[in-house]
PQR file of N, CA, C, O and H, with PARSE charges and radii, in Angstrom:
ATOM      1  N   MET A   1      -4.422  22.520  -2.424 -0.4000 1.5000
ATOM      2  CA  MET A   1      -4.342  21.850  -3.703 -0.0000 2.0000
ATOM      3  C   MET A   1      -4.683  20.413  -2.924  0.5500 1.7000
ATOM      4  O   MET A   1      -5.678  19.827  -3.350 -0.5500 1.4000
ATOM      5  N   MET A   2      -4.077  19.895  -2.010 -0.4000 1.5000
ATOM      6  CA  MET A   2      -4.366  18.739  -1.873 -0.0000 2.0000
ATOM      7  C   MET A   2      -5.328  18.920  -0.617  0.5500 1.7000
ATOM      8  O   MET A   2      -5.114  18.124   0.298 -0.5500 1.4000
ATOM      9  H   MET A   2      -3.268  20.371  -1.664  0.4000 1.0000
ATOM     10  N   SER A   3      -6.088  19.601  -0.477 -0.4000 1.5000
ATOM     11  CA  SER A   3      -7.300  19.977   0.832 -0.0000 2.0000
ATOM     12  C   SER A   3      -8.590  18.947   0.475  0.5500 1.7000
ATOM     13  O   SER A   3      -9.151  18.108   1.180 -0.5500 1.4000
ATOM     14  H   SER A   3      -6.262  20.248  -1.220  0.4000 1.0000
ATOM     15  N   ASP A   4      -8.777  19.282  -0.641 -0.4000 1.5000
ATOM     16  CA  ASP A   4     -10.024  18.330  -1.285 -0.0000 2.0000
ATOM     17  C   ASP A   4      -9.999  17.279  -1.780  0.5500 1.7000
ATOM     18  O   ASP A   4     -10.967  16.716  -2.291 -0.5500 1.4000
ATOM     19  H   ASP A   4      -8.322  19.963  -1.215  0.4000 1.0000
ATOM     20  N   HIS A   5      -8.563  16.741  -1.677 -0.4000 1.5000
ATOM     21  CA  HIS A   5      -8.631  15.347  -1.356 -0.0000 2.0000
ATOM     22  C   HIS A   5      -8.284  14.606  -0.439  0.5500 1.7000
ATOM     23  O   HIS A   5      -8.036  13.427  -0.693 -0.5500 1.4000
ATOM     24  H   HIS A   5      -7.776  17.199  -1.262  0.4000 1.0000
ATOM     25  N   TYR A   6      -8.181  15.083   0.806 -0.4000 1.5000
ATOM     26  CA  TYR A   6      -7.665  14.898   1.769 -0.0000 2.0000
ATOM     27  C   TYR A   6      -9.273  15.089   2.554  0.5500 1.7000
ATOM     28  O   TYR A   6      -9.687  14.388   3.478 -0.5500 1.4000
ATOM     29  H   TYR A   6      -8.382  16.041   1.012  0.4000 1.0000
ATOM     30  N   THR A   7      -9.906  16.079   1.986 -0.4000 1.5000
ATOM     31  CA  THR A   7     -11.323  15.783   2.609 -0.0000 2.0000
ATOM     32  C   THR A   7     -12.275  14.870   2.411  0.5500 1.7000
ATOM     33  O   THR A   7     -13.199  14.516   3.144 -0.5500 1.4000
ATOM     34  H   THR A   7      -9.570  16.648   1.236  0.4000 1.0000
ATOM     35  N   LYS A   8     -11.716  14.269   0.561 -0.4000 1.5000
ATOM     36  CA  LYS A   8     -12.310  12.958   0.394 -0.0000 2.0000
ATOM     37  C   LYS A   8     -11.764  11.676   0.474  0.5500 1.7000
ATOM     38  O   LYS A   8     -12.479  10.687   0.313 -0.5500 1.4000
ATOM     39  H   LYS A   8     -10.965  14.556  -0.034  0.4000 1.0000
ATOM     40  N   TYR A   9     -10.524  11.590   0.715 -0.4000 1.5000
ATOM     41  CA  TYR A   9     -10.178  10.161   0.771 -0.0000 2.0000
ATOM     42  C   TYR A   9      -9.731  10.174   2.547  0.5500 1.7000
ATOM     43  O   TYR A   9      -9.953   9.157   3.205 -0.5500 1.4000
ATOM     44  H   TYR A   9      -9.944  12.394   0.846  0.4000 1.0000
ATOM     45  N   GLY A  10      -9.207  11.194   3.095 -0.4000 1.5000
ATOM     46  CA  GLY A  10      -8.957  11.586   4.711 -0.0000 2.0000
ATOM     47  C   GLY A  10     -10.203  11.032   5.514  0.5500 1.7000
ATOM     48  O   GLY A  10     -10.161  10.155   6.377 -0.5500 1.4000
ATOM     49  H   GLY A  10      -9.027  12.020   2.562  0.4000 1.0000
ATOM     50  N   ASP A  11     -11.273  11.685   5.083 -0.4000 1.5000
ATOM     51  CA  ASP A  11     -12.455  11.068   6.114 -0.0000 2.0000
ATOM     52  C   ASP A  11     -12.758   9.547   5.722  0.5500 1.7000
ATOM     53  O   ASP A  11     -13.440   8.815   6.439 -0.5500 1.4000
ATOM     54  H   ASP A  11     -11.307  12.398   4.382  0.4000 1.0000
ATOM     55  N   LEU A  12     -12.344   9.257   4.853 -0.4000 1.5000
ATOM     56  CA  LEU A  12     -12.822   7.653   4.099 -0.0000 2.0000
ATOM     57  C   LEU A  12     -11.876   6.672   4.801  0.5500 1.7000
ATOM     58  O   LEU A  12     -12.196   5.577   5.263 -0.5500 1.4000
ATOM     59  H   LEU A  12     -11.790   9.852   4.271  0.4000 1.0000
ATOM     60  N   PHE A  13     -10.688   7.224   4.807 -0.4000 1.5000
ATOM     61  CA  PHE A  13      -9.993   6.364   5.224 -0.0000 2.0000
ATOM     62  C   PHE A  13      -9.564   6.443   6.635  0.5500 1.7000
ATOM     63  O   PHE A  13      -9.195   5.422   7.216 -0.5500 1.4000
ATOM     64  H   PHE A  13     -10.428   8.114   4.431  0.4000 1.0000
ATOM     65  N   GLN A  14      -9.591   7.654   7.254 -0.4000 1.5000
ATOM     66  CA  GLN A  14      -9.498   7.742   8.483 -0.0000 2.0000
ATOM     67  C   GLN A  14      -7.770   7.848   8.627  0.5500 1.7000
ATOM     68  O   GLN A  14      -7.059   7.071   9.263 -0.5500 1.4000
ATOM     69  H   GLN A  14      -9.891   8.484   6.782  0.4000 1.0000
ATOM     70  N   VAL A  15      -7.248   9.275   7.690 -0.4000 1.5000
ATOM     71  CA  VAL A  15      -5.914   9.569   7.609 -0.0000 2.0000
ATOM     72  C   VAL A  15      -5.974  10.665   7.938  0.5500 1.7000
ATOM     73  O   VAL A  15      -6.781  11.441   7.425 -0.5500 1.4000
ATOM     74  H   VAL A  15      -7.826   9.907   7.173  0.4000 1.0000
ATOM     75  N   ASP A  16      -4.853  11.132   9.198 -0.4000 1.5000
ATOM     76  CA  ASP A  16      -4.683  12.550   9.588 -0.0000 2.0000
ATOM     77  C   ASP A  16      -3.589  13.201   8.597  0.5500 1.7000
ATOM     78  O   ASP A  16      -2.677  12.737   7.913 -0.5500 1.4000
ATOM     79  H   ASP A  16      -4.197  10.502   9.615  0.4000 1.0000
ATOM     80  N   GLN A  17      -4.054  14.372   8.815 -0.4000 1.5000
ATOM     81  CA  GLN A  17      -3.684  15.527   8.325 -0.0000 2.0000
ATOM     82  C   GLN A  17      -1.775  15.104   7.899  0.5500 1.7000
ATOM     83  O   GLN A  17      -1.219  15.193   6.804 -0.5500 1.4000
ATOM     84  H   GLN A  17      -4.795  14.749   9.370  0.4000 1.0000
ATOM     85  N   GLU A  18      -1.220  14.671   9.188 -0.4000 1.5000
ATOM     86  CA  GLU A  18       0.291  14.484   9.021 -0.0000 2.0000
ATOM     87  C   GLU A  18       0.638  14.069   8.519  0.5500 1.7000
ATOM     88  O   GLU A  18       1.703  14.448   8.032 -0.5500 1.4000
ATOM     89  H   GLU A  18      -1.673  14.599  10.077  0.4000 1.0000
ATOM     90  N   HIS A  19      -0.170  12.447   8.039 -0.4000 1.5000
ATOM     91  CA  HIS A  19       0.213  11.096   7.148 -0.0000 2.0000
ATOM     92  C   HIS A  19      -0.543  11.506   6.113  0.5500 1.7000
ATOM     93  O   HIS A  19      -0.648  10.477   5.446 -0.5500 1.4000
ATOM     94  H   HIS A  19      -1.035  12.139   8.434  0.4000 1.0000
ATOM     95  N   PHE A  20      -1.153  12.378   5.538 -0.4000 1.5000
ATOM     96  CA  PHE A  20      -2.042  12.162   4.371 -0.0000 2.0000
ATOM     97  C   PHE A  20      -0.845  12.707   3.114  0.5500 1.7000
ATOM     98  O   PHE A  20      -1.257  12.524   1.968 -0.5500 1.4000
ATOM     99  H   PHE A  20      -1.068  13.214   6.079  0.4000 1.0000
ATOM    100  N   ASP A  21       0.358  13.252   3.207 -0.4000 1.5000
ATOM    101  CA  ASP A  21       0.873  13.129   2.046 -0.0000 2.0000
ATOM    102  C   ASP A  21       1.597  11.819   1.560  0.5500 1.7000
ATOM    103  O   ASP A  21       1.592  11.514   0.367 -0.5500 1.4000
ATOM    104  H   ASP A  21       0.692  13.401   4.138  0.4000 1.0000
ATOM    105  N   GLU A  22       2.318  10.932   2.671 -0.4000 1.5000
ATOM    106  CA  GLU A  22       2.560   9.609   2.310 -0.0000 2.0000
ATOM    107  C   GLU A  22       1.606   8.594   1.993  0.5500 1.7000
ATOM    108  O   GLU A  22       1.884   7.664   1.236 -0.5500 1.4000
ATOM    109  H   GLU A  22       2.321  11.180   3.640  0.4000 1.0000
ATOM    110  N   PHE A  23       0.342   8.752   2.614 -0.4000 1.5000
ATOM    111  CA  PHE A  23      -0.436   7.960   2.219 -0.0000 2.0000
ATOM    112  C   PHE A  23      -1.503   8.290   0.516  0.5500 1.7000
ATOM    113  O   PHE A  23      -1.944   7.508  -0.326 -0.5500 1.4000
ATOM    114  H   PHE A  23       0.116   9.507   3.229  0.4000 1.0000
ATOM    115  N   TYR A  24      -1.554   9.583   0.628 -0.4000 1.5000
ATOM    116  CA  TYR A  24      -1.910   9.755  -1.000 -0.0000 2.0000
ATOM    117  C   TYR A  24      -0.701   9.461  -2.237  0.5500 1.7000
ATOM    118  O   TYR A  24      -0.891   9.089  -3.396 -0.5500 1.4000
ATOM    119  H   TYR A  24      -1.196  10.218   1.313  0.4000 1.0000
ATOM    120  N   ALA A  25       0.654   9.786  -1.504 -0.4000 1.5000
ATOM    121  CA  ALA A  25       1.568   8.707  -2.335 -0.0000 2.0000
ATOM    122  C   ALA A  25       1.301   7.488  -2.813  0.5500 1.7000
ATOM    123  O   ALA A  25       1.241   7.170  -4.001 -0.5500 1.4000
ATOM    124  H   ALA A  25       0.808  10.087  -0.563  0.4000 1.0000
ATOM    125  N   LEU A  26       1.111   6.675  -1.691 -0.4000 1.5000
ATOM    126  CA  LEU A  26       0.553   5.723  -2.053 -0.0000 2.0000
ATOM    127  C   LEU A  26      -1.246   5.441  -2.597  0.5500 1.7000
ATOM    128  O   LEU A  26      -1.321   4.264  -2.949 -0.5500 1.4000
ATOM    129  H   LEU A  26       1.160   6.934  -0.726  0.4000 1.0000
ATOM    130  N   LEU A  27      -1.856   5.754  -2.665 -0.4000 1.5000
ATOM    131  CA  LEU A  27      -3.429   6.029  -3.069 -0.0000 2.0000
ATOM    132  C   LEU A  27      -2.994   6.188  -4.701  0.5500 1.7000
ATOM    133  O   LEU A  27      -3.723   5.659  -5.540 -0.5500 1.4000
ATOM    134  H   LEU A  27      -1.796   6.710  -2.379  0.4000 1.0000
ATOM    135  N   LYS A  28      -1.915   6.850  -5.078 -0.4000 1.5000
ATOM    136  CA  LYS A  28      -1.719   7.006  -6.468 -0.0000 2.0000
ATOM    137  C   LYS A  28      -1.052   5.747  -7.189  0.5500 1.7000
ATOM    138  O   LYS A  28      -1.607   5.233  -8.160 -0.5500 1.4000
ATOM    139  H   LYS A  28      -1.323   7.279  -4.396  0.4000 1.0000
ATOM    140  N   ASP A  29      -0.004   5.329  -6.751 -0.4000 1.5000
ATOM    141  CA  ASP A  29       0.840   4.084  -7.148 -0.0000 2.0000
ATOM    142  C   ASP A  29      -0.388   3.054  -6.766  0.5500 1.7000
ATOM    143  O   ASP A  29      -0.188   2.118  -7.540 -0.5500 1.4000
ATOM    144  H   ASP A  29       0.448   5.746  -5.962  0.4000 1.0000
ATOM    145  N   THR A  30      -1.601   2.715  -5.952 -0.4000 1.5000
ATOM    146  CA  THR A  30      -2.486   1.870  -6.241 -0.0000 2.0000
ATOM    147  C   THR A  30      -3.795   2.292  -6.815  0.5500 1.7000
ATOM    148  O   THR A  30      -4.342   3.201  -6.189 -0.5500 1.4000
ATOM    149  H   THR A  30      -1.764   3.475  -5.323  0.4000 1.0000
ATOM    150  N   SER A  31      -4.180   2.013  -7.460 -0.4000 1.5000
ATOM    151  CA  SER A  31      -5.121   1.636  -8.739 -0.0000 2.0000
ATOM    152  C   SER A  31      -5.971   1.016  -8.007  0.5500 1.7000
ATOM    153  O   SER A  31      -5.792  -0.171  -7.739 -0.5500 1.4000
ATOM    154  H   SER A  31      -3.736   1.275  -7.968  0.4000 1.0000
ATOM    155  N   PHE A  32      -7.481   1.976  -7.369 -0.4000 1.5000
ATOM    156  CA  PHE A  32      -8.771   1.238  -7.477 -0.0000 2.0000
ATOM    157  C   PHE A  32      -9.618   1.051  -8.226  0.5500 1.7000
ATOM    158  O   PHE A  32     -10.570   0.334  -7.917 -0.5500 1.4000
ATOM    159  H   PHE A  32      -7.627   2.941  -7.587  0.4000 1.0000
TER
END
């Protein structure tokens, strides 16, 4: 479920897998 978002945003923002969950929570709070 999260892997497609990780591939999209993780590569873009250089976020590693273990920090991605908290990063993605921030991403949803912050509208781009």
